[in-house]
N, CA, C and O atoms as CSV, one atom per row, in Angstrom:
chain,resi,resn,atom,element,x,y,z
A,1,MET,N,N,0.759,-1.182,0.081
A,1,MET,CA,C,-0.106,-0.066,-0.063
A,1,MET,C,C,0.969,1.101,-0.073
A,1,MET,O,O,1.795,1.239,0.828
A,2,VAL,N,N,0.875,1.915,-1.169
A,2,VAL,CA,C,1.701,3.006,-1.113
A,2,VAL,C,C,1.273,4.510,-0.405
A,2,VAL,O,O,1.996,5.242,0.272
A,3,ALA,N,N,-0.103,4.701,-0.786
A,3,ALA,CA,C,-0.655,5.759,-0.107
A,3,ALA,C,C,-1.964,5.472,0.541
A,3,ALA,O,O,-2.916,4.977,-0.063
A,4,VAL,N,N,-1.967,5.843,1.944
A,4,VAL,CA,C,-2.991,5.326,2.802
A,4,VAL,C,C,-3.784,6.714,2.735
A,4,VAL,O,O,-4.915,6.760,2.250
A,5,VAL,N,N,-3.208,7.717,3.189
A,5,VAL,CA,C,-3.834,9.011,3.375
A,5,VAL,C,C,-4.225,9.829,1.764
A,5,VAL,O,O,-3.343,10.061,0.938
A,6,PRO,N,N,-5.396,10.113,1.592
A,6,PRO,CA,C,-5.810,10.586,0.087
A,6,PRO,C,C,-4.945,11.753,-0.142
A,6,PRO,O,O,-4.636,12.347,0.891
A,7,GLU,N,N,-4.484,12.220,-1.221
A,7,GLU,CA,C,-3.447,13.187,-1.444
A,7,GLU,C,C,-4.550,14.779,-1.189
A,7,GLU,O,O,-4.016,15.875,-1.021
A,8,ASN,N,N,-5.803,14.635,-1.204
A,8,ASN,CA,C,-6.438,15.882,-0.956
A,8,ASN,C,C,-6.713,16.005,0.667
A,8,ASN,O,O,-7.408,16.880,1.184
A,9,TYR,N,N,-6.060,15.002,1.325
A,9,TYR,CA,C,-6.259,15.046,2.820
A,9,TYR,C,C,-5.186,16.135,3.418
A,9,TYR,O,O,-4.001,16.039,3.100
A,10,PRO,N,N,-5.597,17.070,4.209
A,10,PRO,CA,C,-4.502,18.003,4.555
A,10,PRO,C,C,-3.278,17.285,5.214
A,10,PRO,O,O,-2.156,17.486,4.748
A,11,VAL,N,N,-3.451,16.497,6.230
A,11,VAL,CA,C,-2.423,16.063,6.968
A,11,VAL,C,C,-2.656,14.781,7.590
A,11,VAL,O,O,-3.755,14.500,8.068
A,12,ALA,N,N,-1.570,13.908,7.608
A,12,ALA,CA,C,-1.680,12.583,8.220
A,12,ALA,C,C,-2.157,12.457,9.525
A,12,ALA,O,O,-2.949,11.590,9.895
A,13,ALA,N,N,-1.594,13.461,10.320
A,13,ALA,CA,C,-2.197,13.398,11.783
A,13,ALA,C,C,-3.643,13.901,11.859
A,13,ALA,O,O,-4.301,13.402,12.771
A,14,ASN,N,N,-4.204,14.707,11.153
A,14,ASN,CA,C,-5.755,14.955,10.835
A,14,ASN,C,C,-6.410,13.757,10.536
A,14,ASN,O,O,-7.310,13.340,11.263
A,15,PHE,N,N,-5.935,12.994,9.243
A,15,PHE,CA,C,-6.545,11.874,9.058
A,15,PHE,C,C,-6.643,10.667,10.221
A,15,PHE,O,O,-7.585,9.916,10.472
A,16,SER,N,N,-5.612,10.742,10.697
A,16,SER,CA,C,-5.449,9.761,11.903
A,16,SER,C,C,-6.620,9.934,13.045
A,16,SER,O,O,-7.358,9.039,13.458
A,17,SER,N,N,-6.603,11.366,13.465
A,17,SER,CA,C,-7.576,11.728,14.140
A,17,SER,C,C,-9.153,11.465,13.815
A,17,SER,O,O,-9.968,10.961,14.587
A,18,ALA,N,N,-9.369,11.893,12.585
A,18,ALA,CA,C,-10.772,11.875,12.093
A,18,ALA,C,C,-11.061,10.368,12.077
A,18,ALA,O,O,-12.174,9.969,12.417
A,19,TYR,N,N,-10.236,9.642,11.749
A,19,TYR,CA,C,-10.560,8.176,11.369
A,19,TYR,C,C,-10.348,7.122,12.433
A,19,TYR,O,O,-10.726,5.958,12.299
A,20,ARG,N,N,-9.638,7.657,13.640
A,20,ARG,CA,C,-9.137,6.999,14.799
A,20,ARG,C,C,-8.326,5.867,14.357
A,20,ARG,O,O,-8.621,4.716,14.676
A,21,ILE,N,N,-7.292,6.162,13.616
A,21,ILE,CA,C,-6.402,5.013,13.280
A,21,ILE,C,C,-4.927,5.698,13.742
A,21,ILE,O,O,-4.514,6.739,13.231
A,22,PRO,N,N,-4.289,5.047,14.655
A,22,PRO,CA,C,-3.119,5.469,15.345
A,22,PRO,C,C,-2.147,6.040,14.248
A,22,PRO,O,O,-1.985,5.426,13.194
A,23,LEU,N,N,-1.447,7.325,14.536
A,23,LEU,CA,C,-0.657,7.793,13.395
A,23,LEU,C,C,0.496,6.823,13.152
A,23,LEU,O,O,0.938,6.726,12.008
A,24,ALA,N,N,0.996,6.126,14.107
A,24,ALA,CA,C,2.234,5.295,13.905
A,24,ALA,C,C,1.861,4.103,13.095
A,24,ALA,O,O,2.764,3.556,12.462
A,25,THR,N,N,0.586,3.600,13.027
A,25,THR,CA,C,-0.099,2.753,12.042
A,25,THR,C,C,0.048,3.293,10.944
A,25,THR,O,O,0.888,2.747,10.229
A,26,LEU,N,N,-0.550,4.333,10.457
A,26,LEU,CA,C,-0.604,4.910,9.267
A,26,LEU,C,C,0.859,5.358,8.654
A,26,LEU,O,O,1.096,5.369,7.446
A,27,LYS,N,N,1.688,5.680,9.554
A,27,LYS,CA,C,3.162,5.862,9.146
A,27,LYS,C,C,3.773,4.425,8.573
A,27,LYS,O,O,4.511,4.342,7.591
A,28,GLY,N,N,3.349,3.389,9.330
A,28,GLY,CA,C,3.863,2.305,9.096
A,28,GLY,C,C,3.661,1.491,7.786
A,28,GLY,O,O,4.439,0.715,7.231
A,29,TRP,N,N,2.232,1.933,7.394
A,29,TRP,CA,C,1.572,1.411,6.051
A,29,TRP,C,C,2.203,2.154,5.065
A,29,TRP,O,O,2.733,1.629,4.086
A,30,GLU,N,N,2.172,3.400,5.281
A,30,GLU,CA,C,2.804,4.444,4.027
A,30,GLU,C,C,4.406,3.977,3.702
A,30,GLU,O,O,4.962,3.875,2.608
A,31,GLN,N,N,4.874,3.762,4.905
A,31,GLN,CA,C,6.428,3.463,4.705
A,31,GLN,C,C,6.659,2.016,4.156
A,31,GLN,O,O,7.754,1.660,3.719
A,32,GLY,N,N,5.694,1.302,4.200
A,32,GLY,CA,C,5.946,-0.086,3.705
A,32,GLY,C,C,6.570,-1.023,4.809
A,32,GLY,O,O,7.143,-2.063,4.486
A,33,ARG,N,N,6.449,-0.651,6.031
A,33,ARG,CA,C,7.019,-1.517,7.053
A,33,ARG,C,C,5.916,-2.646,7.381
A,33,ARG,O,O,6.232,-3.734,7.864
A,34,ARG,N,N,4.578,-2.277,7.069
A,34,ARG,CA,C,3.520,-3.167,7.554
A,34,ARG,C,C,2.406,-2.894,6.437
A,34,ARG,O,O,2.360,-1.882,5.738
A,35,GLN,N,N,1.644,-3.818,6.398
A,35,GLN,CA,C,0.524,-3.856,5.518
A,35,GLN,C,C,-0.938,-3.970,6.501
A,35,GLN,O,O,-1.085,-4.703,7.479
A,36,PRO,N,N,-1.721,-3.227,6.044
A,36,PRO,CA,C,-3.159,-3.377,6.942
A,36,PRO,C,C,-3.756,-4.854,6.551
A,36,PRO,O,O,-3.773,-5.428,5.462
A,37,ASP,N,N,-4.232,-5.253,7.821
A,37,ASP,CA,C,-5.019,-6.503,7.687
A,37,ASP,C,C,-6.126,-6.418,6.942
A,37,ASP,O,O,-6.386,-5.412,6.282
A,38,ALA,N,N,-6.877,-7.469,6.981
A,38,ALA,CA,C,-8.180,-7.516,6.265
A,38,ALA,C,C,-9.213,-6.572,6.610
A,38,ALA,O,O,-9.890,-5.984,5.767
A,39,THR,N,N,-9.340,-6.416,8.000
A,39,THR,CA,C,-10.273,-5.404,8.531
A,39,THR,C,C,-9.843,-4.060,8.230
A,39,THR,O,O,-10.668,-3.213,7.890
A,40,ALA,N,N,-8.362,-3.749,8.348
A,40,ALA,CA,C,-8.128,-2.273,8.193
A,40,ALA,C,C,-8.328,-2.001,6.732
A,40,ALA,O,O,-8.662,-0.892,6.316
A,41,ALA,N,N,-8.143,-2.905,6.067
A,41,ALA,CA,C,-8.092,-2.491,4.420
A,41,ALA,C,C,-9.589,-2.352,3.912
A,41,ALA,O,O,-9.836,-1.578,2.987
A,42,ALA,N,N,-10.526,-3.056,4.479
A,42,ALA,CA,C,-11.806,-2.892,4.369
A,42,ALA,C,C,-12.417,-1.387,4.892
A,42,ALA,O,O,-13.189,-0.664,4.262
A,43,TYR,N,N,-11.814,-1.137,6.276
A,43,TYR,CA,C,-12.120,0.228,6.538
A,43,TYR,C,C,-11.317,1.186,5.788
A,43,TYR,O,O,-11.900,2.269,5.737
A,44,LEU,N,N,-10.388,1.188,5.293
A,44,LEU,CA,C,-9.641,2.120,4.268
A,44,LEU,C,C,-10.308,2.241,3.075
A,44,LEU,O,O,-10.221,3.353,2.554
A,45,SER,N,N,-11.040,1.293,2.417
A,45,SER,CA,C,-11.850,1.091,1.337
A,45,SER,C,C,-13.167,1.845,1.678
A,45,SER,O,O,-13.595,2.387,0.660
A,46,VAL,N,N,-13.790,2.018,2.537
A,46,VAL,CA,C,-14.856,2.539,3.178
A,46,VAL,C,C,-14.645,3.891,3.238
A,46,VAL,O,O,-15.448,4.647,2.689
A,47,ILE,N,N,-13.437,4.420,3.972
A,47,ILE,CA,C,-13.182,5.742,4.034
A,47,ILE,C,C,-12.987,6.392,2.568
A,47,ILE,O,O,-13.415,7.528,2.359
A,48,GLU,N,N,-12.302,5.619,1.505
A,48,GLU,CA,C,-12.066,6.174,0.420
A,48,GLU,C,C,-13.307,6.440,-0.376
A,48,GLU,O,O,-13.354,7.433,-1.102
A,49,LYS,N,N,-14.363,5.570,-0.276
A,49,LYS,CA,C,-15.502,5.752,-1.074
A,49,LYS,C,C,-16.683,6.665,-0.117
A,49,LYS,O,O,-17.543,7.383,-0.627
A,50,LEU,N,N,-16.542,6.500,1.039
A,50,LEU,CA,C,-17.654,7.220,1.780
A,50,LEU,C,C,-16.727,8.054,2.953
A,50,LEU,O,O,-16.810,7.667,4.118
A,51,SER,N,N,-15.972,9.042,2.661
A,51,SER,CA,C,-15.328,9.594,3.617
A,51,SER,C,C,-16.155,10.374,4.502
A,51,SER,O,O,-16.021,10.239,5.718
A,52,ALA,N,N,-17.067,11.244,3.978
A,52,ALA,CA,C,-17.770,12.275,4.849
A,52,ALA,C,C,-18.938,11.433,5.779
A,52,ALA,O,O,-19.231,11.762,6.929
A,53,GLU,N,N,-19.466,10.429,5.138
A,53,GLU,CA,C,-20.230,9.500,5.980
A,53,GLU,C,C,-19.523,8.828,7.013
A,53,GLU,O,O,-20.033,8.617,8.113
A,54,THR,N,N,-18.301,8.461,6.688
A,54,THR,CA,C,-17.471,7.557,7.757
A,54,THR,C,C,-17.076,8.810,8.973
A,54,THR,O,O,-17.298,8.520,10.149
A,55,ARG,N,N,-16.613,9.901,8.709
A,55,ARG,CA,C,-16.656,10.937,9.724
A,55,ARG,C,C,-17.629,11.260,10.378
A,55,ARG,O,O,-17.483,11.485,11.579
A,56,ALA,N,N,-18.805,11.363,9.808
A,56,ALA,CA,C,-20.260,11.692,10.542
A,56,ALA,C,C,-20.494,10.455,11.436
A,56,ALA,O,O,-20.951,10.592,12.571
A,57,ALA,N,N,-20.249,9.510,11.033
A,57,ALA,CA,C,-20.721,8.113,11.828
A,57,ALA,C,C,-19.721,8.241,13.109
A,57,ALA,O,O,-20.167,8.027,14.236
A,58,LEU,N,N,-18.426,8.578,12.915
A,58,LEU,CA,C,-17.622,8.296,13.912
A,58,LEU,C,C,-18.020,9.723,14.926
A,58,LEU,O,O,-18.105,9.593,16.147
A,59,GLU,N,N,-18.170,10.631,14.463
A,59,GLU,CA,C,-18.474,11.994,15.426
A,59,GLU,C,C,-19.832,11.822,16.023
A,59,GLU,O,O,-20.160,12.639,16.883
A,60,SER,N,N,-20.721,10.815,15.670
A,60,SER,CA,C,-21.963,10.973,16.533
A,60,SER,C,C,-21.981,9.997,17.666
A,60,SER,O,O,-22.921,9.992,18.461
């Protein structure tokens, strides 16, 4: 997985906070040290397709 955080997303720390993914985990994925497991990959797919809805669900 080369890019976890979408290019149009301001900062990895904001992405991490908004979607409740530890920043160290995101950095590990982006730097190729680790790969998301099946659950995380599915979550990232949902974020990619429904980012606003995912944020709204987490904020409620």
